[in-house]
NUGUVO-83874 format. One record per residue (C-alpha): x, y, z. Coordinates in nm, 3 decimals. Example, Ala and Ser with C-alpha at 12.3 -4.5 7.8 and 13.67 -1.06 7.14 Angstrom:
NUGUVO-83874
> 1.230,-0.450,0.780 .
> 1.367,-0.106,0.714 .
end
This chain:
NUGUVO-83874
> 4.661,4.000,8.809 .
> 4.650,3.664,8.636 .
> 4.952,3.526,8.450 .
> 4.923,3.376,8.102 .
> 4.544,3.378,8.086 .
> 4.402,3.080,7.902 .
> 4.070,3.250,7.820 .
> 4.033,3.541,7.581 .
> 3.974,3.879,7.747 .
> 3.792,4.190,7.627 .
> 3.884,4.549,7.718 .
> 3.636,4.559,8.006 .
> 3.768,4.233,8.153 .
> 4.121,4.370,8.188 .
> 4.180,4.569,8.506 .
> 4.273,4.941,8.470 .
> 4.608,4.873,8.637 .
> 4.692,4.600,8.390 .
> 4.587,4.818,8.095 .
> 4.823,5.092,8.213 .
> 5.100,4.840,8.264 .
> 5.059,4.711,7.908 .
> 5.058,5.068,7.772 .
> 5.387,5.135,7.952 .
> 5.529,4.800,7.838 .
> 5.454,4.870,7.471 .
> 5.584,5.227,7.494 .
> 5.909,5.141,7.671 .
> 5.956,4.848,7.435 .
> 5.925,5.071,7.127 .
> 6.206,5.285,7.265 .
> 6.441,5.008,7.379 .
> 6.405,4.735,7.117 .
> 6.552,4.958,6.842 .
> 6.833,5.101,7.058 .
> 7.093,4.831,6.967 .
> 7.038,4.868,6.591 .
> 7.050,5.249,6.611 .
> 7.335,5.271,6.862 .
> 7.548,5.475,6.623 .
> 7.305,5.765,6.670 .
> 7.435,5.808,7.026 .
> 7.772,5.628,7.038 .
> 7.903,5.686,6.686 .
> 8.277,5.729,6.753 .
> 8.304,5.476,7.039 .
> 8.102,5.217,6.843 .
> 8.308,5.255,6.526 .
> 8.636,5.228,6.715 .
> 8.521,4.944,6.942 .
> 8.408,4.735,6.644 .
> 8.724,4.816,6.450 .
> 8.539,4.904,6.129 .
> 8.553,5.197,5.889 .
> 8.276,5.456,5.864 .
> 8.168,5.298,5.535 .
> 8.155,4.949,5.688 .
> 7.954,5.074,5.986 .
> 7.711,5.239,5.745 .
> 7.689,4.921,5.536 .
> 7.607,4.708,5.842 .
> 7.323,4.944,5.931 .
> 7.221,4.947,5.564 .
> 7.179,4.568,5.579 .
> 6.941,4.615,5.874 .
> 6.752,4.885,5.687 .
> 6.708,4.678,5.370 .
> 6.578,4.386,5.577 .
> 6.341,4.622,5.758 .
> 6.215,4.762,5.429 .
> 6.126,4.413,5.308 .
> 5.950,4.337,5.638 .
> 5.727,4.646,5.681 .
> 5.430,4.528,5.474 .
> 5.417,4.165,5.593 .
> 5.460,4.279,5.954 .
> 5.113,4.436,5.942 .
> 4.962,4.113,5.808 .
> 5.139,3.910,6.078 .
> 5.011,4.147,6.348 .
> 4.656,4.061,6.240 .
> 4.720,3.686,6.241 .
> 4.938,3.622,6.548 .
> 4.861,3.710,6.910 .
> 5.025,4.013,7.067 .
> 5.163,3.799,7.351 .
> 5.349,3.577,7.106 .
> 5.478,3.856,6.883 .
> 5.588,4.074,7.174 .
> 5.764,3.801,7.374 .
> 5.932,3.639,7.072 .
> 6.035,3.977,6.929 .
> 6.188,4.094,7.255 .
> 6.361,3.769,7.352 .
> 6.510,3.703,7.007 .
> 6.634,4.064,6.984 .
> 6.788,4.031,7.332 .
> 6.980,3.719,7.228 .
> 7.110,3.895,6.916 .
> 7.213,4.195,7.127 .
> 7.411,3.969,7.359 .
> 7.603,3.849,7.050 .
> 7.647,4.213,6.941 .
> 7.790,4.292,7.287 .
> 8.077,4.050,7.218 .
> 8.194,4.295,6.945 .
> 8.214,4.021,6.681 .
> 8.367,4.016,6.334 .
> 8.220,4.218,6.047 .
> 8.059,3.907,5.896 .
> 7.884,3.819,6.224 .
> 7.772,4.181,6.255 .
> 7.599,4.155,5.917 .
> 7.424,3.837,6.033 .
> 7.318,4.000,6.362 .
> 7.183,4.315,6.197 .
> 6.993,4.128,5.925 .
> 6.842,3.903,6.191 .
> 6.750,4.212,6.397 .
> 6.566,4.344,6.092 .
> 6.346,4.035,6.116 .
> 6.300,4.034,6.495 .
> 6.235,4.407,6.539 .
> 6.032,4.475,6.224 .
> 5.870,4.158,6.089 .
> 5.791,4.029,6.439 .
> 5.764,4.336,6.666 .
> 5.682,4.636,6.440 .
> 5.305,4.584,6.456 .
> 5.293,4.527,6.832 .
> 5.319,4.880,6.968 .
> 5.023,5.044,6.790 .
> 4.796,4.741,6.802 .
> 4.864,4.670,7.170 .
> 4.794,5.034,7.259 .
> 4.471,5.009,7.059 .
> 4.367,4.689,7.240 .
> 4.405,4.850,7.584 .
> 4.217,5.168,7.486 .
> 3.855,5.261,7.428 .
> 3.774,5.387,7.079 .
> 3.775,5.753,7.188 .
> 4.080,5.704,7.410 .
> 4.324,5.595,7.142 .
> 4.449,5.938,7.021 .
> 4.518,6.041,7.381 .
> 4.678,5.705,7.470 .
> 4.904,5.696,7.164 .
> 5.016,6.051,7.243 .
> 5.090,5.942,7.599 .
> 5.274,5.643,7.457 .
> 5.509,5.876,7.269 .
> 5.573,6.062,7.594 .
> 5.660,5.739,7.776 .
> 5.881,5.647,7.480 .
> 6.077,5.968,7.528 .
> 6.108,5.923,7.905 .
> 6.230,5.565,7.864 .
> 6.485,5.665,7.602 .
> 6.609,5.951,7.817 .
> 6.651,5.727,8.124 .
> 6.838,5.466,7.921 .
> 7.047,5.747,7.775 .
> 7.139,5.873,8.123 .
> 7.247,5.522,8.215 .
> 7.458,5.505,7.898 .
> 7.623,5.835,7.996 .
> 7.704,5.693,8.341 .
> 7.857,5.383,8.181 .
> 8.072,5.599,7.952 .
> 8.190,5.807,8.247 .
> 8.276,5.495,8.451 .
> 8.481,5.314,8.185 .
> 8.673,5.623,8.080 .
> 8.893,5.565,7.776 .
> 8.819,5.190,7.749 .
> 8.579,5.224,7.456 .
> 8.547,4.851,7.388 .
> 8.446,4.781,7.746 .
> 8.200,5.073,7.750 .
> 8.023,4.970,7.430 .
> 8.016,4.604,7.532 .
> 7.878,4.678,7.881 .
> 7.612,4.911,7.742 .
> 7.500,4.656,7.481 .
> 7.488,4.388,7.751 .
> 7.273,4.619,7.962 .
> 7.035,4.681,7.670 .
> 7.013,4.307,7.604 .
> 6.919,4.240,7.969 .
> 6.645,4.507,7.963 .
> 6.501,4.376,7.635 .
> 6.505,4.019,7.770 .
> 6.317,4.135,8.081 .
> 6.053,4.301,7.860 .
> 6.012,3.973,7.670 .
> 5.952,3.780,7.991 .
> 5.703,4.044,8.114 .
> 5.521,4.021,7.779 .
> 5.492,3.645,7.814 .
> 5.354,3.678,8.166 .
> 5.122,3.977,8.146 .
> 4.987,4.021,7.791 .
> 4.654,3.834,7.774 .
> 4.477,3.675,7.482 .
> 4.257,3.957,7.353 .
> 3.913,3.896,7.211 .
> 3.902,3.988,6.844 .
> 4.277,4.042,6.803 .
> 4.302,3.770,6.534 .
> 4.128,3.850,6.204 .
> 3.919,3.571,6.055 .
> 3.974,3.706,5.703 .
> 4.290,3.682,5.497 .
> 4.394,4.032,5.604 .
> 4.530,4.108,5.256 .
> 4.341,4.266,4.974 .
> 4.527,4.351,4.655 .
> 4.260,4.603,4.554 .
> 4.342,4.809,4.864 .
> 4.702,4.842,4.754 .
> 4.598,4.929,4.399 .
> 4.370,5.206,4.529 .
> 4.644,5.340,4.759 .
> 4.898,5.322,4.477 .
> 4.673,5.537,4.254 .
> 4.609,5.805,4.517 .
> 4.831,6.113,4.455 .
> 4.807,6.217,4.822 .
> 4.973,5.890,4.925 .
> 5.268,5.953,4.696 .
> 5.305,6.319,4.789 .
> 5.301,6.223,5.157 .
> 5.551,5.941,5.091 .
> 5.793,6.172,4.906 .
> 5.761,6.428,5.184 .
> 5.832,6.162,5.448 .
> 6.132,6.038,5.246 .
> 6.305,6.377,5.270 .
> 6.188,6.447,5.626 .
> 6.318,6.109,5.739 .
> 6.644,6.173,5.551 .
> 6.725,6.483,5.756 .
> 6.564,6.335,6.071 .
> 6.817,6.048,6.068 .
> 7.098,6.257,5.920 .
> 7.099,6.493,6.217 .
> 7.270,6.213,6.414 .
> 7.595,6.308,6.237 .
> 7.607,6.618,6.455 .
> 7.727,6.380,6.732 .
> 8.069,6.295,6.578 .
> 8.087,6.660,6.460 .
> 8.080,6.780,6.822 .
> 8.364,6.547,6.921 .
> 8.573,6.538,6.604 .
> 8.556,6.904,6.498 .
> 8.468,7.104,6.810 .
> 8.650,6.882,7.058 .
> 8.359,6.816,7.295 .
> 8.411,6.537,7.548 .
> 8.247,6.198,7.501 .
> 8.028,6.254,7.809 .
> 7.903,6.590,7.676 .
> 7.823,6.455,7.331 .
> 7.647,6.151,7.479 .
> 7.425,6.376,7.691 .
> 7.348,6.603,7.395 .
> 7.276,6.305,7.169 .
> 7.036,6.150,7.419 .
> 6.851,6.478,7.475 .
> 6.835,6.528,7.096 .
> 6.709,6.174,7.028 .
> 6.477,6.113,7.325 .
> 6.439,6.400,7.571 .
> 6.324,6.649,7.309 .
> 6.051,6.404,7.199 .
> 5.860,6.496,7.515 .
> 5.809,6.846,7.372 .
> 5.845,6.829,6.995 .
> 5.580,6.563,6.929 .
> 5.298,6.727,7.131 .
> 5.386,7.080,7.012 .
> 5.407,6.992,6.643 .
> 5.095,6.773,6.679 .
> 4.898,7.056,6.843 .
> 5.006,7.310,6.581 .
> 4.938,7.066,6.298 .
> 4.588,7.009,6.438 .
> 4.532,7.386,6.447 .
> 4.666,7.441,6.094 .
> 4.773,7.157,5.861 .
> 5.041,6.886,5.896 .
> 5.185,6.982,5.557 .
> 5.223,7.345,5.663 .
> 5.405,7.242,5.980 .
> 5.645,7.034,5.774 .
> 5.710,7.329,5.540 .
> 5.777,7.560,5.835 .
> 5.977,7.298,6.025 .
> 6.192,7.203,5.725 .
> 6.280,7.567,5.651 .
> 6.359,7.624,6.020 .
> 6.586,7.318,6.004 .
> 6.773,7.477,5.712 .
> 6.828,7.798,5.910 .
> 6.945,7.613,6.224 .
> 7.185,7.389,6.030 .
> 7.332,7.691,5.849 .
> 7.381,7.841,6.194 .
> 7.579,7.536,6.304 .
> 7.789,7.550,5.987 .
> 7.892,7.915,6.032 .
> 7.998,7.879,6.396 .
> 8.376,7.891,6.453 .
> 8.534,7.543,6.453 .
> 8.674,7.545,6.807 .
> 8.584,7.437,7.161 .
> 8.471,7.789,7.257 .
> 8.136,7.738,7.080 .
> 8.049,7.394,7.225 .
> 7.760,7.533,7.431 .
> 7.611,7.723,7.135 .
> 7.666,7.425,6.905 .
> 7.503,7.188,7.157 .
> 7.198,7.415,7.177 .
> 7.172,7.421,6.796 .
> 7.204,7.041,6.781 .
> 6.916,7.006,7.029 .
> 6.710,7.260,6.828 .
> 6.778,7.057,6.512 .
> 6.660,6.744,6.696 .
> 6.345,6.926,6.813 .
> 6.256,7.033,6.457 .
> 6.342,6.698,6.298 .
> 6.149,6.498,6.561 .
> 5.846,6.726,6.530 .
> 5.835,6.718,6.149 .
> 5.880,6.340,6.146 .
> 5.603,6.301,6.405 .
> 5.338,6.472,6.191 .
> 5.452,6.349,5.847 .
> 5.214,6.052,5.836 .
> 4.922,6.281,5.932 .
> 4.936,6.419,5.577 .
> 4.738,6.108,5.476 .
> 4.441,6.221,5.686 .
> 4.490,6.579,5.565 .
> 4.437,6.444,5.214 .
> 4.131,6.236,5.315 .
> 4.284,5.896,5.233 .
> 3.991,5.651,5.277 .
> 3.984,5.435,5.588 .
> 3.941,5.104,5.405 .
> 4.283,5.127,5.240 .
> 4.454,5.344,5.501 .
> 4.663,5.045,5.612 .
> 4.785,4.988,5.256 .
> 4.861,5.360,5.229 .
> 5.071,5.354,5.546 .
> 5.253,5.050,5.404 .
> 5.352,5.247,5.094 .
> 5.439,5.542,5.317 .
> 5.671,5.323,5.528 .
> 5.848,5.166,5.230 .
> 5.915,5.496,5.050 .
> 5.959,5.709,5.362 .
> 6.214,5.486,5.535 .
> 6.411,5.419,5.216 .
> 6.694,5.658,5.322 .
> 6.801,5.404,5.585 .
> 6.914,5.171,5.306 .
> 7.173,5.408,5.161 .
> 7.229,5.725,5.367 .
> 7.456,5.561,5.628 .
> 7.671,5.403,5.357 .
> 7.685,5.730,5.161 .
> 7.775,5.944,5.463 .
> 8.023,5.684,5.589 .
> 8.201,5.690,5.253 .
> 8.216,6.071,5.265 .
> 8.372,6.055,5.613 .
> 8.626,5.791,5.509 .
> 8.720,5.994,5.201 .
> 8.801,6.292,5.426 .
> 8.985,6.104,5.700 .
> 9.346,6.192,5.776 .
> 9.506,5.953,6.022 .
> 9.223,5.881,6.262 .
> 9.052,6.219,6.228 .
> 8.758,6.299,6.002 .
> 8.810,6.643,5.850 .
> 8.555,6.921,5.878 .
> 8.497,6.909,5.499 .
> 8.320,6.574,5.542 .
> 8.067,6.713,5.788 .
> 8.012,7.026,5.578 .
> 7.932,6.808,5.277 .
> 7.691,6.594,5.482 .
> 7.520,6.900,5.631 .
> 7.471,7.061,5.290 .
> 7.310,6.736,5.168 .
> 7.074,6.752,5.468 .
> 6.990,7.114,5.386 .
> 6.895,7.014,5.031 .
> 6.682,6.731,5.173 .
> 6.499,6.973,5.404 .
> 6.428,7.209,5.114 .
> 6.289,6.919,4.907 .
> 6.073,6.810,5.203 .
> 5.930,7.162,5.223 .
> 5.858,7.161,4.848 .
> 5.686,6.819,4.859 .
> 5.464,6.921,5.152 .
> 5.386,7.257,4.993 .
> 5.268,7.076,4.678 .
> 5.054,6.845,4.894 .
> 4.907,7.144,5.081 .
> 4.803,7.322,4.760 .
> 4.678,7.000,4.600 .
> 4.451,6.929,4.899 .
> 4.345,7.293,4.919 .
> 4.237,7.284,4.554 .
> 4.077,6.938,4.561 .
> 3.976,6.904,4.929 .
> 3.599,6.879,4.877 .
> 3.638,6.630,4.596 .
> 3.886,6.418,4.797 .
> 3.657,6.411,5.101 .
> 3.352,6.317,4.894 .
> 3.545,6.047,4.710 .
> 3.677,5.905,5.039 .
> 3.325,5.892,5.186 .
> 3.187,5.721,4.876 .
> 3.469,5.464,4.862 .
> 3.436,5.390,5.234 .
> 3.061,5.337,5.203 .
> 3.111,5.113,4.899 .
> 3.369,4.909,5.091 .
> 3.121,4.866,5.376 .
> 3.353,5.014,5.641 .
end
């Protein structure tokens, strides 16, 4: 295996072993590089206490990351077509690692804002386009669907392994929350730095990875903007993503209301966030392929409502921790599965290939919008219902009812998309074929 190849390499010139290595590298990277920014999903209570911030302030810091990410989604795709994967991957990893080392020092609130805004640039503007494009570059045309599915599996395994390590760190440090959070962040930073070095050494210069054209066509965005399927899918993703990210508030609920130990909640959170991905993605994907992605979102969203109601009606004591943990994992399974097939609604609605990239850009901007306000909103709710150092059950009930409404709205949006496509399917397909032919794709 050659290091830092000077000559450009095509798919056939890269050894099978190296192709597999790069697939694993991209998949593990997509799991680990976002772990520092989304740490509150697993370590909510320890992180908030270790940083010495309120729930609202913690939400606002993450909101700063989310707003930066939102600004960076569209240009990240353009950059991925103009800069080599080796450069984007290594720079994205190494810069994120350095920021995570600063994060591990548990700095002041002002420095946290700087770190999280900078992470929005390093993880989204620089690295966001790497995973899918790198997997595409190490796959044959007919291999890509299988390889990207495998990539999601590797993503889940990597996240679960890292989660098990985080649980071990929590168990070792005991009640010293500051030390536990700091050590775990330092560990993440070291892993991300290692991935950056491996990227620099092993990712080759691919033939054809740099587009000769400008890579930006305003007409594509105008066409995507006018397509009703794009907007229906974007609205659906908005509400799916809202309850997909909101389910992380079941973690502090287990500890603060039901009295589960930190080790138990960390294990449940990691299984909910990563382990369940090994099953939910393939299962929802298979069922969506057999029926329709929109139908799976309708069914999944309504099932989410039922499961969350189940969690709400359980007695508020330690005797139901096992049942509550099972429901939390079920909620993660449903939310992960619905989120995994949400973007497939674009293909269900025959969005033309020549502006599919622009459509996914609109989908990302609208769909991930909840990140910019939900953490701040929910943090404020928790602070408003805090007595002493304890968040009262009323806060979680209010948050969970908001998530239930979001799931219902997701089901409605996808149901509208399903009936719209069912009524206009032939016309949409014919229009897509004509537009694609006219565009010369």
